[in-house]
N, C-alpha and C positions, 0 to 999 in steps of 0.2 A: 631847217633840217628836212631832208627828203625822207619821208616815212617809208618809201619803197613799196607803195601799194598802187602806183599808177598802172592802170590797165587791169587791175583785179576787179572781179565782179562781187558786188555787195548787195545783199538783201537786207533792207531796213524796214522793220515793221512799225506800224503806228506812226508813219513818217509824214503825215499831212501837216502836222504842227507840233509845237512843244519840243520835248526832248528828242523824240524820234526824228523830227525835222532837223534839229541841231546836229544830230549825228550824221544824217544824210548830207547836210551842207559841208561838214568838215571832211567827209570822205570824198565828196565830189570835188572839193577844192584841191585835194591831193591827187586828182586825176583818176580816181576809181570810177568804174561804171556802177551805177546804182539802179536797182529795181526797188521802188518804194511801194508799199501797200498800206491801205487804210480803208475804213468803211465808207467815209464820206467822199463821193466822187468829185464834187465841186472843189472842196479844199485840197484834195489830193492832186488834181490836175493843175491847180494854181501853184502848189508846191513844186510839181514837176517842171513847170515853166520857169520858176525861180531857180531851180537847180541847173537847168539847161543854160541859163544866162550867166552862171558863175564862170569866172575866168579859169581856164584849165580843166573844166569839167569834162568827164567822159560821157558815154552814152547814158541816157536816163529813160527808164521804163516805169510805167505806173500801172498798178492793178488795183481797182476798187473792189475790195473783198474783205470779208471778216476772217482774219487769219486764225481766229480761235475756233473755227469750224473746219471739218474735213473738206468741205466744198471750197472754202476759201483757200486752204493750203493747196488743194488740187488746181485751182485757178492760177496760183502763183507758179507752181512747178510746170504748168502747161506752157507758160511763157519762157521759162528757163529752168533747167534742172540742176545745173552745177553752179555753186557759189564758193568763192574763196573767203568771204566774210559774211557772217550772219549776225544781225543785231535784232534780238528778240525784244518785243515790247508790246504790251497790251494795257489798256486802261485798267486801273486798279478798281477792285470792288468797292461798293459804297460803304461809308462809315455807318456805325450804328451800335446798338446794344446786342450782344451775342444771344440774348434770350429771344430775340425776334427773328433770328436766322434759322430757316428750316433746311432740310436736306438739299432742296433745289438750289438755295442760295450758296451753300457750301460747294456743291458740285459745279456750279457755274464759275465760282472763284477758282477752284482747282483746275478746271478745264482751261481757263484763260491764262492763269498765272503760273501754272506748273506743267500741265499736260502739253499745252501748245509749244512752249519752248523745247520740251523733251522731244516732241514729234519733229520739230524743225532740226534739232541736233541730229536725231536719228536719220533724217533724210539727207543730210549733207556731210557728215564727218568722214565717212568712208572715202568719198570722192576727194575730200581735202587731203586726207592721209595719203591717198594714191598719188596725188600731185605734189606732195611734200610741203604744203602750206595751207593753213586754215586758221581763222580767227572767229570765235563765237563770243559775243558779248551779250549777256542777259541784263537788261535794265530791270532791276528789282526795286529795292527801297531801303532807306536807312532804317526803317522799322524792322528789318531783319536783325540788326544789331541792337536796336533800342526800341522794342515793341511799343506801339501806341494803342491804348486800351480800346478806343473806338474803331480801330482798324483791324479788328480781329480776323476778318476774312483774308485780308492782305497778309497779315502776320503769319497766318497758318499756311496759306498756299505758297507764298514766296519762300518761306522757310523750308518747305518740302522740296522746292526746286534747288535751294542752296545745298541741301544735303545730297541730292542726286548729283549735282555738278561736282561736289567735293570728291566723289568717287570716280565718276567717268572721266574727269579732266586728267586724272592720274593714271589712266590706262596706258601702258607703254605702247599699245598698238596705235594710239593716237598721239600721245605726247612725244614719243620718239620719232614721229614722222612729221613734225612741224605744225601740229595742231594744238592750239591753246584755247581753253574755255575759261572765261572769267565773268564775274558778276560786277556790274557797276551800280552802286547804291546811291541814288540821289536823296539829298535832304530837301530843304525848302527851296524849290526853284519856281520862278515866276511863270507858271503854266496855268492852263484851264483847271487842272486838277487841284492845284493849291487854291485858286480862287473859289472853286466849288466848296472846298473844305472851309474856307472863310465864310462863305454864304451860309453854310450849315451851322457854323458857330454863332453867327449873327442871329439866326433863327432860334437857336436853343438858348442863348444867353440874353438876347435883347440888347446887346451892346452895339454901338455904331461900328460900321465896317472898319473905319480908320483906327479905332481903339483895338479891335481884334488883330488887325495887321501889325500895329505897332507893338503889341504885346508879344506876338510871335517873332517879330524881327529882333526884339531885345533879348530873346533866348539864344540868338546866334552870335558867337564871338565876333564874327566879321560884320555884324550889324547890318546885314543886307540879305536879300534873296538872290540866289544864283540865277544865271541866265542860260538859255538853251545853247548858245554858241560856245560858252566855256565848257559846258558839259560835253558837247560834241567834240571839242578838242581833246578831252580826256579819252573819249571813245576812240577817236582816230589814232591816238598814240598807242592804245592797247591793241589796235589792229595792225600796228606797224611791224616792220622787220626788226626794229630796235627792241620791241617788247617780247621777243621770242622766248625769253626766260621767265616771263611772268605767266603763271598758269595755276588755275584752281583757286584764284584769289577773289576776295570780296573788297572791291575798291570803293571806299566811302568818299563821297563828295558832298559835304554838308556845311562848309564854312566853319568847321570846328565845333559843331553843336554836340556831337557825341562825346560824353564826359569820360569815357573809359580810356584805359591805357592800351588795351589789346582789342 
């Protein structure tokens, strides 16, 4: 299937590895031009080289910056101001006990996982609407639908973004002009984030890593962890011409782990 995004410009955040890189790979393979951004320059430039080597890939730009800061966003838009596709993505806040989180911890979580996506949306949607095409995908978390007690910072900040998107995605000035905004909610994918959570569980419980991983895996009906490439494929479809009628949705990719009907 031709997704119809060849030659489109995509901004993919947190794209040096993990889910962000999976999204950048899928978009590049469809012939989109991509600008990837992440904090770690070495991993970012390695990712850029990998993307350039993909068959059919368009132009690849890389900006080593912290997208969660005004300076980082300024650096990105200094390279290019207009994008047809924006994939927002920032590392989730650390797990822990809510009793230990002060105001600074909450502000940092909200800045990264709510305010940053909103700023990126604000900076790009009007241009998308003027050109008649736009796709914004916010990588959030399955915890938006099924909150996890130790991830309170993430639960709160990402839920705030979800509420914001539910309103702005339905604005006729955007939706009627070819712009869609959706959230993509990953469950347990094999990423550094998941491995970090496992390490935290090992520290807190004293159980072997293998036991912790096996227990988590057994909670998933598909009995496995997802991989960034299949996540990227979902992202690319949501960015496609074919997905033009999907808007304001929370798309859950978790191997069937969420137990609810709705």
